N, C-alpha and C positions, 0 to 999 in steps of 0.2 A: 504494500500500500504506500502511496505517496502522502506525505503530510506537509502542510504549509501553515505558517503563521502569517496572517494578513493584517495589515493596519486597519483598525476599525473605522477610521475616517476616510482614507483614500482607497482602500481595497488593495493597495500595493502589497506584493509578497515581500515579507521581511526576511524569511528564511524557510527552509524546508528540508526534507530528507525522505529516506525510505524506512519503513517499519514493517515487521512481519504481520502485524495486526493492529486493530484500532486501539487496543489497550496500550500497546507500546508507543503508538503515535501520541496518544493522550498524555503519556508520561514525559514527553519532551518539555524541557523548561521553556517557559514562555514569558515574555516581558508584558507589563501592563500596556493596555491599549491595542493588544493584538487578539485575534481570534483564530482558533484551530479549524482547519479544513482538511479532511481526509478523503482521498479519492482513490479509485482502483488504479493499480499500477498499469501503466501503458495508456492511460487516457489523456495524459498531458505530454505533448511533444516538447522536447528541450525544456524540461521542467525547471531547471536551475539557471536558465539564461535570462537576460533582462526582458525578453519578450517570449514567454512560453506560448506554445500553440495549444489552445483549448478546444480545437475543432472536434477531436475524438471524444472529449469529455462532454461537450455540448450534444453531440449525437447520442451518446450513452444516456444522458439525462432526458433528452427529448423522447427516447424510446421508453424510459422509465415513466414519463408522464403518460404516454399511451397505455403502458401496461397497468398503471394504477387506475386510469380511467376505465379500462376494460374490466378490471377486477371489481371496481365499484358498481358499474352498471350491469354487470352480468346477472346478478340476482334479480334485477329489475326488468329484464327483458326476456322474451322467449322467441325462439326461432321455429316453433312448431308450425306446420302447414295450417293455414287458416286462422292462426291465433289472433292476427290483427283484427279480423272480422269479429271474432268472439269478444275480444277486448272492447271493440266499439259497441257491441250490443250490451255488454256489462256496464259500460260507462253510461249509456243512455238510461238503463234501468236505475243505476245508482243516483244519477242526477235528478230523476223525477220521484224517487222513493221518499216516502215519509213514514215515520215509525208506525208500525202496525198495519200499514196499507197492504202488505203482502197477504194478510189473512182475508181481507175483503176483496182483493183483486189479484189473486195468484197468477192470473194470465199475463199481468204486466211485468212480472219479475221471475221468469223461468230460470234464468241463469243464476240469479242470487239465491233463489230457493233451492235450486239444484245443488249449488255449491255448499250451502248450509247443511242440506240433508246428507250429502256425501261426506262432508267433514265430520258431522256428528257420528256417522257410522264408522268411519275410518279412525278417528281420533279417540273414540270411546268417551266423549264428553259432549254435552249439548253445545252446539254452535248456532247462535242466533243469526238471523238475517242482518241484524245491526252490526254484528262483527264482520260479516262478509262485506257489508256496505263500507265499513271503515277501511278495510283492505283495498277495495276498489277505489275509494277516494284517494288513498295514499298513492295508488298507481296513477291516477289522474294527475296528481300533483307532480309526480316524477315525470310523466309524459310531457306536461307543460314545461318542466324544467329542462328537458332534453336539449332544446336549442341553446339554452344558457350554459349548461354543462359543456356542450360541444364548443361553445364560444370560449369558455375558460380554458379548455384543453388546447385549442388552437392558439389562444393568446399567450399561455404559459410557454408553449413550444417556441413561439416567436420571441418572447422575452428572453428565453435562454439563448437563442441564436444571436440576439442583438446585444446581450450583456458583454461587457469587456473585461471585468475583473472577476476573479474567482469568487469573492463574496456575492457579487451581483448575479453571477451565473447560478450559484447555489440557491440564493434567495428566489430567483425566478423559477426554479424547478420545484419549489415547495407548493403543493396544491392540496388543500383540505376539502375533498369532494363532499364529505358529509356536512361540513360547516356551510358550504355554498348551498347545498340542497336545503338545509335548515333555514338559512337566511331567506331563501326564496319562499319558504312556507310561512314566514312570519309577516 
C-alpha cells in the first residue's frame, strides 16, 4: 500500500512511502496539519515525484463509485421479465389505497392483497395490506429517487476525474447513497 501525508490546507503531498498494510501506514509519524491517505499500490504513477500521476487511482475510485452504486440499488430493483408492469400496477393500487378499503373493494387491490396473503402464508405471521402498502410506497420513493441517485453517481465520477490533489480526489469518491436517499425522502 502507498501512504501519503497531505497538507490539510493545500492538499500538497508532504511525504509518503510504502507499507504492507493500512495499520503500518497509520503508524507512520505525522506532523500537525497533515492528513493520512492510503491507496492501493500501483494506483499512483511516480508517487514520490513532484507531480504524481493519479490517473490509475482516479479510474480505480470511479469504478468503486459504480460498484457501491450497484450494491446499493441492487436490492431495490428487479430484472424479472414483466416486473416493470407488475410494479406499475402495484404503484397504482398503493397510490389510491386507503386503510380498510381492501375489505370493501378487493377488486381494486389484487396485487396488494395477493402479496399480503402470500407473505402471511410464507412468513408464518399475519401481514396486513398496510404493511404491503408501506413497502410499495418505499419502492415508489426509491423509483422517484433513481434519477437523482444516477445524477450523484455521474457527478461523483466526474468530480474524481477533475480533482487535482489526493485529498480532493479522495473526498470526491466518498458517496453516502443511503444518506442521499434519506434526504430525498424528507
